[in-house]
C-alpha positions as CSV (number, residue, x, y, z in Angstrom):
1,X,0.0,0.0,0.0
2,X,2.5,2.6,1.1
3,X,4.7,1.9,-2.0
4,X,2.3,3.3,-4.6
5,X,5.1,5.3,-6.2
6,X,4.7,4.4,-9.9
7,X,6.2,6.5,-12.6
8,X,4.8,9.9,-13.3
9,X,1.9,10.3,-15.7
10,X,4.1,12.0,-18.3
11,X,6.6,9.1,-18.3
12,X,4.0,6.5,-19.0
13,X,1.8,8.5,-21.2
14,X,2.8,6.6,-24.4
15,X,1.5,3.4,-23.0
16,X,-1.4,4.4,-20.7
17,X,-4.9,4.4,-22.0
18,X,-5.5,7.5,-19.8
19,X,-3.0,10.1,-20.9
20,X,-2.1,13.5,-19.4
21,X,-4.2,15.2,-22.1
22,X,-7.3,13.4,-20.8
23,X,-6.6,14.3,-17.2
24,X,-8.7,17.5,-17.2
25,X,-11.1,16.9,-14.4
26,X,-13.9,15.6,-16.6
27,X,-15.4,12.1,-16.0
28,X,-14.3,10.0,-18.9
29,X,-17.3,8.2,-20.4
30,X,-15.5,6.5,-23.2
31,X,-16.2,2.7,-23.4
32,X,-12.9,1.3,-24.8
33,X,-13.6,-2.2,-26.1
34,X,-10.0,-3.2,-26.5
35,X,-8.2,-5.5,-24.1
36,X,-6.8,-3.7,-21.1
37,X,-3.7,-4.8,-19.3
38,X,-2.6,-4.0,-15.7
39,X,0.1,-4.8,-13.2
40,X,-1.1,-7.1,-10.4
41,X,-0.7,-5.8,-6.8
42,X,3.0,-5.6,-6.1
43,X,5.7,-4.0,-4.0
44,X,5.3,-0.7,-5.9
45,X,1.5,-1.1,-6.3
46,X,1.4,0.0,-10.0
47,X,-2.0,-1.7,-10.6
48,X,-4.0,1.5,-10.9
49,X,-2.5,2.3,-14.3
50,X,-3.7,0.7,-17.5
51,X,-1.9,-0.4,-20.6
52,X,-3.1,-1.0,-24.1
53,X,-0.6,-3.7,-24.9
54,X,0.8,-6.8,-23.1
55,X,4.4,-6.6,-21.7
56,X,6.0,-5.6,-18.5
57,X,5.0,-2.9,-16.0
58,X,7.1,0.3,-16.3
59,X,6.9,0.7,-12.6
60,X,8.1,-2.6,-11.3
61,X,8.9,-4.9,-14.2
62,X,6.3,-7.5,-13.5
63,X,4.4,-9.1,-16.3
64,X,1.1,-7.4,-17.1
65,X,-2.2,-9.3,-16.8
66,X,-5.5,-8.8,-18.5
67,X,-7.7,-6.6,-16.4
68,X,-11.1,-7.8,-15.2
69,X,-12.8,-4.5,-14.4
70,X,-16.2,-3.6,-13.2
71,X,-18.1,-1.6,-15.9
72,X,-18.3,2.0,-15.2
73,X,-21.3,2.9,-13.1
74,X,-24.1,4.5,-15.1
75,X,-24.5,8.1,-13.9
76,X,-27.9,8.7,-12.3
77,X,-27.6,12.5,-12.5
78,X,-26.5,15.1,-14.9
79,X,-23.4,16.7,-13.4
80,X,-22.0,20.2,-13.4
81,X,-18.2,20.3,-13.4
82,X,-16.1,23.3,-12.4
83,X,-12.3,23.2,-12.6
84,X,-10.6,25.2,-9.8
85,X,-7.3,25.9,-8.0
86,X,-7.0,25.5,-4.2
87,X,-4.0,26.8,-2.4
88,X,-2.3,24.6,0.2
89,X,0.7,26.1,1.9
90,X,3.0,26.9,-1.0
91,X,1.3,24.5,-3.4
92,X,-1.5,25.0,-5.8
93,X,-3.8,22.0,-6.2
94,X,-5.7,21.6,-9.4
95,X,-9.2,20.3,-8.6
96,X,-12.6,19.5,-10.1
97,X,-15.8,20.2,-8.3
98,X,-18.7,18.0,-9.4
99,X,-22.3,18.8,-8.5
100,X,-25.2,16.4,-9.3
101,X,-28.2,18.1,-10.8
102,X,-31.8,17.5,-9.7
103,X,-30.9,16.6,-6.1
104,X,-32.5,18.5,-3.3
105,X,-30.1,20.9,-1.6
106,X,-28.2,21.3,0.6
107,X,-26.1,18.4,-0.6
108,X,-23.8,16.1,1.4
109,X,-20.3,16.4,0.0
110,X,-17.1,14.5,-0.1
111,X,-13.4,15.0,-0.9
112,X,-11.7,12.1,-2.7
113,X,-8.3,11.4,-1.2
114,X,-5.4,9.7,-3.0
115,X,-3.5,6.5,-2.1
116,X,0.3,6.5,-2.5
117,X,0.3,6.6,-6.3
118,X,1.2,9.7,-8.2
119,X,-2.4,10.0,-9.2
120,X,-4.6,12.7,-10.7
121,X,-8.3,13.5,-10.1
122,X,-9.1,11.5,-13.2
123,X,-7.5,8.4,-11.6
124,X,-10.0,8.4,-8.7
125,X,-13.1,8.6,-10.9
126,X,-14.4,5.3,-9.3
127,X,-15.0,7.0,-6.0
128,X,-16.2,10.2,-7.7
129,X,-18.9,8.4,-9.6
130,X,-19.9,6.3,-6.6
131,X,-20.6,9.4,-4.5
132,X,-22.2,11.4,-7.3
133,X,-24.7,8.6,-7.8
134,X,-25.4,8.8,-4.0
135,X,-26.3,12.4,-4.5
136,X,-23.1,14.0,-3.1
137,X,-21.2,17.0,-4.3
138,X,-17.6,15.7,-5.0
139,X,-14.3,17.5,-4.9
140,X,-11.3,15.6,-6.4
141,X,-7.8,17.1,-7.0
142,X,-4.5,16.1,-8.5
143,X,-2.1,15.0,-5.9
144,X,0.6,17.5,-5.1
145,X,3.4,17.2,-7.7
146,X,1.2,15.3,-10.1
147,X,-0.9,16.3,-13.1
148,X,-1.6,20.0,-13.0
149,X,-0.9,20.4,-9.2
150,X,2.4,22.1,-8.2
151,X,4.7,20.9,-5.5
152,X,6.7,17.7,-5.1
153,X,5.4,14.2,-5.2
154,X,7.2,12.3,-2.4
155,X,7.7,8.6,-2.4
156,X,6.7,6.7,0.8
157,X,9.4,5.7,3.3
158,X,8.9,4.8,6.9
159,X,11.5,7.3,8.2
160,X,9.8,10.3,6.6
161,X,6.2,9.0,6.8
162,X,5.1,11.4,9.6
163,X,6.2,14.4,7.6
164,X,4.9,13.1,4.2
165,X,1.5,12.3,5.7
166,X,1.2,15.6,7.5
167,X,1.9,17.4,4.2
168,X,-0.7,15.4,2.4
169,X,-3.2,15.7,5.2
170,X,-2.8,19.5,5.0
171,X,-3.9,19.3,1.3
172,X,-6.9,17.3,2.3
173,X,-7.8,19.7,5.0
174,X,-7.8,22.8,2.8
175,X,-10.0,20.9,0.3
176,X,-12.6,20.2,3.0
177,X,-12.6,23.8,4.0
178,X,-13.1,24.9,0.4
179,X,-16.1,22.5,0.2
180,X,-17.7,24.0,3.3
181,X,-17.8,27.4,1.6
182,X,-20.0,26.2,-1.3
183,X,-23.6,27.5,-1.0
184,X,-25.2,24.2,-2.1
185,X,-23.2,22.0,0.4
186,X,-24.6,21.0,3.8
187,X,-21.7,21.9,6.1
188,X,-22.8,19.2,8.6
189,X,-22.5,16.4,6.1
190,X,-18.9,16.7,4.7
191,X,-16.7,13.6,4.5
192,X,-13.6,12.0,3.0
193,X,-13.3,8.8,0.9
194,X,-10.1,7.0,-0.3
195,X,-8.2,3.8,-0.2
196,X,-4.9,2.3,0.8
197,X,-2.5,5.1,2.0
198,X,-5.5,7.4,2.3
199,X,-6.5,5.3,5.3
200,X,-3.6,7.1,7.1
201,X,-4.1,10.5,5.5
202,X,-7.8,11.0,6.1
203,X,-8.0,10.4,9.9
204,X,-4.9,12.6,10.3
205,X,-6.6,15.4,8.2
206,X,-9.8,15.1,10.2
207,X,-8.0,15.3,13.5
208,X,-7.2,18.9,13.1
209,X,-10.5,20.2,11.8
210,X,-14.2,20.1,12.8
211,X,-15.3,20.0,9.2
212,X,-15.1,16.2,8.6
213,X,-18.2,14.3,9.7
214,X,-17.4,10.9,8.2
215,X,-14.7,8.9,6.5
216,X,-15.0,5.9,4.1
217,X,-11.7,3.9,4.0
218,X,-11.1,1.1,1.4
219,X,-8.3,-1.2,2.3
220,X,-6.6,1.1,4.7
221,X,-4.8,0.2,7.9
222,X,-4.8,1.4,11.5
223,X,-1.3,0.1,12.2
224,X,1.9,2.0,11.9
225,X,3.8,2.7,8.6
226,X,6.7,0.6,9.8
227,X,4.5,-2.4,10.6
228,X,2.7,-2.2,7.3
229,X,5.9,-1.9,5.3
230,X,7.4,-4.9,7.1
231,X,4.3,-7.0,6.5
232,X,4.3,-6.0,2.8
233,X,7.9,-7.0,2.4
234,X,7.0,-10.4,3.9
235,X,4.1,-11.0,1.6
236,X,5.7,-9.5,-1.5
237,X,2.9,-7.0,-1.6
238,X,1.1,-9.2,-4.1
239,X,4.2,-9.8,-6.3
240,X,3.7,-13.6,-6.0
241,X,7.0,-14.5,-4.3
242,X,6.1,-13.7,-0.7
243,X,5.0,-15.6,2.4
244,X,1.4,-16.7,2.9
245,X,-0.6,-14.2,4.9
246,X,-0.7,-16.4,8.0
247,X,3.1,-16.7,8.2
248,X,3.5,-12.9,7.6
249,X,1.0,-12.2,10.3
250,X,2.9,-14.4,12.8
251,X,6.2,-12.6,12.1
252,X,4.5,-9.2,12.2
253,X,3.4,-9.9,15.8
254,X,7.1,-10.0,16.7
255,X,8.1,-6.8,14.8
256,X,10.1,-4.3,16.9
257,X,11.5,-2.1,14.2
258,X,10.9,1.6,13.5
259,X,7.2,2.5,13.3
260,X,7.2,5.9,11.6
261,X,3.7,7.3,11.4
262,X,1.4,5.6,13.9
263,X,-2.3,6.4,13.6
264,X,-3.5,4.7,16.8
265,X,-3.7,7.7,19.1
266,X,-5.6,9.6,16.4
267,X,-8.1,6.8,15.8
268,X,-8.8,6.4,19.5
269,X,-9.8,10.1,19.8
270,X,-11.5,10.5,16.4
271,X,-14.8,12.2,16.3
272,X,-15.6,11.5,12.7
273,X,-17.6,8.3,12.0
274,X,-15.4,5.8,10.0
275,X,-16.3,2.9,7.7
276,X,-13.4,0.5,7.1
277,X,-13.8,-2.0,4.3
278,X,-11.3,-5.0,4.1
279,X,-10.8,-7.9,1.8
280,X,-9.6,-11.2,3.4
281,X,-7.1,-12.0,0.6
282,X,-5.5,-8.6,0.6
283,X,-1.7,-9.2,0.8
284,X,-0.8,-5.5,0.3
285,X,-1.8,-4.5,3.9
286,X,-1.8,-6.5,7.1
287,X,-5.6,-7.1,7.0
288,X,-5.9,-9.4,10.0
289,X,-3.7,-7.2,12.2
290,X,-5.7,-4.2,11.0
291,X,-9.1,-5.7,11.9
292,X,-7.8,-6.8,15.3
293,X,-6.4,-3.3,16.1
294,X,-9.7,-1.7,15.1
295,X,-11.6,-4.1,17.3
296,X,-9.4,-3.2,20.3
297,X,-10.0,0.5,19.6
298,X,-13.8,0.0,19.4
299,X,-13.9,-2.1,22.5
300,X,-11.7,0.1,24.7
301,X,-11.7,3.7,23.3
302,X,-14.0,4.7,20.4
303,X,-17.1,3.2,18.9
304,X,-17.0,5.5,15.9
305,X,-15.3,2.8,13.8
306,X,-17.3,0.3,11.8
307,X,-15.6,-2.7,10.1
308,X,-16.9,-4.5,7.0
309,X,-15.0,-7.6,5.8
310,X,-15.4,-9.1,2.3
311,X,-14.4,-12.7,1.9
312,X,-12.1,-13.8,-0.9
313,X,-11.2,-10.4,-2.4
314,X,-7.8,-8.7,-2.8
315,X,-6.6,-5.1,-2.3
316,X,-8.6,-4.0,-5.3
317,X,-11.7,-5.9,-4.0
318,X,-11.5,-8.4,-6.9
319,X,-12.4,-12.0,-6.1
320,X,-9.1,-13.9,-6.4
321,X,-10.9,-17.1,-7.8
322,X,-13.4,-15.6,-10.2
323,X,-11.6,-12.4,-11.2
324,X,-14.9,-10.5,-10.6
325,X,-14.9,-7.2,-8.8
326,X,-17.0,-6.8,-5.7
327,X,-19.7,-4.1,-5.7
328,X,-18.7,-2.0,-2.6
329,X,-21.2,0.7,-3.4
330,X,-24.1,-1.1,-1.7
331,X,-22.0,-1.4,1.5
332,X,-21.2,2.4,1.4
333,X,-24.8,3.3,0.7
334,X,-26.1,1.2,3.6
335,X,-23.6,2.7,6.1
336,X,-24.3,6.3,5.0
337,X,-28.0,5.7,5.5
338,X,-27.4,4.4,9.1
339,X,-25.3,7.5,9.8
340,X,-28.2,9.7,8.6
341,X,-26.0,11.1,5.9
342,X,-28.4,10.1,3.1
343,X,-32.0,8.9,2.9
C-alpha cells in the first residue's frame, strides 16, 4: 500500500490508456472495447495504471495481466463540473468540483483522497462516480506534484512518513474547508473517501478540523507505517513471491523495528464516523492485524469505527478465484444511511 510510487503520468503517457491530455477533471465516459492490461498488486503497487498492450510494467517490471474490471457505473444524475485551484501552503492544487443536478439541496459532500500513487483526479473517478450517484457533491484534486498540481510528489518511506503524511493531510484539510464554503453544500455532512494510503491521511486530516463528519476507507490500515511496510515485504505486496498471509501475520506480531507514522492515538480520539472495508485476501496491507487493532479500539476507546469484511477479495476488491470485482457501493450506501447522511 505505502509503496504506490509508480512513474509519473508523463513518463508512462505513451502506454497508458488514460493520458495526461485526458486528465482534465472531466469524468471520462468512453467505453474502450480493446483489451486492457494492468500490473497485479505488487511491491510498488502499480496496478491502478492501465496499458493497451501486453508486456511488463514500467513501474516494477512484473508481467502485465488482462484486467477484469467492473463496468463504469451509469451516472444517475447530470453533473455540473467546475475546474478550480486550491492553495495549500506553497502549493496550488488543481481540482474539479462536481455537483449532481436534480438533487435536493443542501447536498452532502465528499473529498476524494489519494493513495500513495502519483495519481490525478481522473484516476480516482471510481469514488467520484460512486458518490455522485449517491447524491453527493464531490471534490477531487490532482495529488501534489502530479498532473496540474504544483509541489513535489514524495515517495513513501517509513523514516519520513510522519512528515509526508502531515503534508498530504494539510492538502486534504484545505480541500474540505473549500467545500464548506460552497452554497449548495450541507456543512454538517462533509466527509472523505479514499483507499490504501489514504487510510492514514484521512484520519490525520480530520484530527485537526471540525469540518469532517465521516470517512470511508477502502483497504486502509490502522497500524503504523513501519508495521505495514514490514508485512508488505514479507508477503511480497502481491508480487507472487512472498510468504502466505498467515506466516507474515505471525512474524508481524514479533516486529520491533521503527514505526514511523502511527495512527492509533488519532483513531482512539477520532470524532468522525469511519467505515473500514477490508478484503480477506489482501496481501498489500496486514488485514488481520488491522481488523484486530480496530476491534481493540472499538472495545476500549472509540465506537465511531465500523468494520466491513469481504471474503475472498484482494486489495482491489476483486475476487481472487473468479476475477470478478465486488460491488462495494451497496456497503457504502447502507452505512451512509445508518449514519443519517443520506436517505
